[in-house]
N, C-alpha and C positions, 0 to 999 in steps of 0.2 A: 435405739435404732436411728441411724443417721438419715434425715430426709435429704433428698436430692432436688436441686433446682430444675425446673423444667427446661428443656433445650431452647436455645434462642430461636425466634421465629425466623423462617425463610421468607424472603420477599423477592418478587420479580421486578417490582418497581415501587417508587415512593420517594420520600424525602427524609433525610436524616442528617443531623449535623455532627461531624466528628471534629474534635479540636485539632487533630493531627492529620486530617484528611486521608490520604492514601495509605499512610503508614500504619493505620489501624487494622488493615486487612491481612489475612493469610489465605493462601490458595489451598483449595481442596477440591475433591470431586465427589459426586454422588456415588454411592455403592453400586448404582445401576449403570455405571459407565461401561459402554461397550466398545468394541474394537473399531467403530466407524472412524474414518479419517476426518481430520478437521485441519484448518489453517493454523499453522504455528509459526512463532518466531523463536529465536534461540532460547535455550534453557536460561531461567533466572531463578536463583535461589533453589535449585534442585528440581523445579517444576517448569514445564513449558509455558511461556506466556502466549496467550491467545491474541490474535488480531481481530479487531471489531471494526466493521464498516460504519463509518460516521456519515450520516445524511444531513443535508440542509433541512430547514423547516419545509422546504418545497419538495422534499424527497429526492433531491439531486445529490448523487454521491459526491462527498468532499475529500475524504482521505480515510486511511487506516489508522486507528489508534490502538494503544495497548488495552488489554482487558481491564487493568486497574484504572486507567484513565476513563474508560467508558463507565465503569461502575461509579466512580466519583461524580461524573457528569450527571448521572441519573439521580444519585442520592442528593446532590445539590439542587435538583430541580431544573438544571440547564438542559437536560435532554431526557427523552423517554425511550424505553426499549420498544423495538419494533418486532423483533423475532428472536426466538431462542431455539437452539438445538436441543433435541431430546437428551443428548449426553452432555449438556452444557457443564462447565466447571462451576464451582461454587466458592465464593469468597466468604471467609469467616471473620468475624470480629468478636469481641467480648459479648455483645448484645444483639448481634444480627448475623443471619446467613443470607447472602445475596447471590442469586443465580446470575451468571455472567451472560448478557445478551449476545447475539451474533451480530445484530444491527441495532444502532441507536440513532435517533433523530433529534436534532437540535430543537429547543423550544422556540428560538427566534431565528429568523433568517439572517445569515451573514452574506455580505456582498463580496465577491471575489475580485480583487483589483485586476485590471487588464494586464499589468506586467506579470502577474502571477500565473496567467494562462500560458505563457511561453517559458518553459523551464530553461535553466542555464545549459549551455553546451558542455557536456562532459563525455568522457569515453564511454561510461556506462549508459548514459541516456542515448547517445548516438547508436551504440550497438543494439539497444533495445528498439529504437525507431526503425532501424534497417532490418529487424528480424534476426540479428546475429549472423548476417550473410554479407560477404564481400560484394559491393556494388559492381565490381568490375568482372568477376568471374563466377559469382553466386556460390562459391565455397564458403565454409565456415570462417568468420571473421574473427580476428583476435586483436585488432588494433583500429586506429582511425587515420584517415588521410585527408589532406586538403586538396580539393579538386584543382583549384589554382593554387599552387605552392605559396607559402608565405613569402618566400624569397622573391616571388615575382608579383607581389602585390595582393595575394589572396587574403581573404579575411577569415577570422575564426568565428563563424556564425553558421547557423543551421543550413544556409543555402550553399555552403561551400565545404562542409565537413561531412565525411561519409565513413561508413564502416568498410574495412578492408582487411584482406589477409596479409600476413607479413611478406609473402612472396611478391604480391603485386605492389605493396607499399615500397618495397626496396626496388623493384623494377622501375616504378614510376619516378621515384626520387623527386627531383625538381623540375620534371618535364610537364608539358601540357598534354591533355588527352589528344589534341590534334596532331601533336608531334609523334605520338605513339600509334595513332590510328585507332585508339580505344573509344568506346562509348559507354555512357551510363545506362544501366537497366532501369533506373528510376531517376527522376529529377529530385534532388534533395530540397527539402522544405521543412519548416518548423513543425513539430508534432501538433496534431489538431486539438489543442486545448489541454488544460491541466489534467482532464479525465483519462488521457492516454495512459498514464502510469497504472491506473486501475484496470484498464481494458487488456493490458499485456501481463496481468498477474498470472502466475502458475499456482496450482493447488488452491483454487478458488472455492470457498464455501458455497455449496449449492444454493443456500438461502440468499446469497448476494446477487446471483445471476439475473433475476429480473430487473434489478436496479442498474446493474452495469449494462445490460442490454439496452435499456431505455436511454442510457447516456451515450450509446454508440452512434 
């Protein structure tokens, strides 16, 4: 009769050293996984990669990290789990089963440089700041526009770049608002700190909400 080794232990937190770090893990799920929705990023290796909210040691939201990164931070002692979903996925290695947390908190506080609090001006970030609406007509926006055209001395910064629909963008061309008789529905300004990315997320894990709300 062949004896079977006991199954590897499941842990929710702790410390363990893996020589290859993240490469030791394979994704899996508990058999009790239900249909509850959760926050996902695109498929990776045939399974969906979860997003995990990373908190500073002060419980201030910092960023979203991959499930694999969150587990490695916890096992390395650099972070601790804060919350788990009932249907949390499980990472498996040869010697360990690890529940993937929904939120992790760094063991030591990190300071965010002042420059990092103002994100670069990109089409995606401008559309997100302006709620995906044209600042001229409030219709859905699909491009960006320089309020003062670059050809007339306008700068490419948060105070001069706005979301716009293609129709208004073409109509405005290189004209000034005063020449068209147009007005802005809002005054463009830099987003209010680096946390704006998290506050504008869709498909937010309910466990994150208290931390995102406190940062608003």
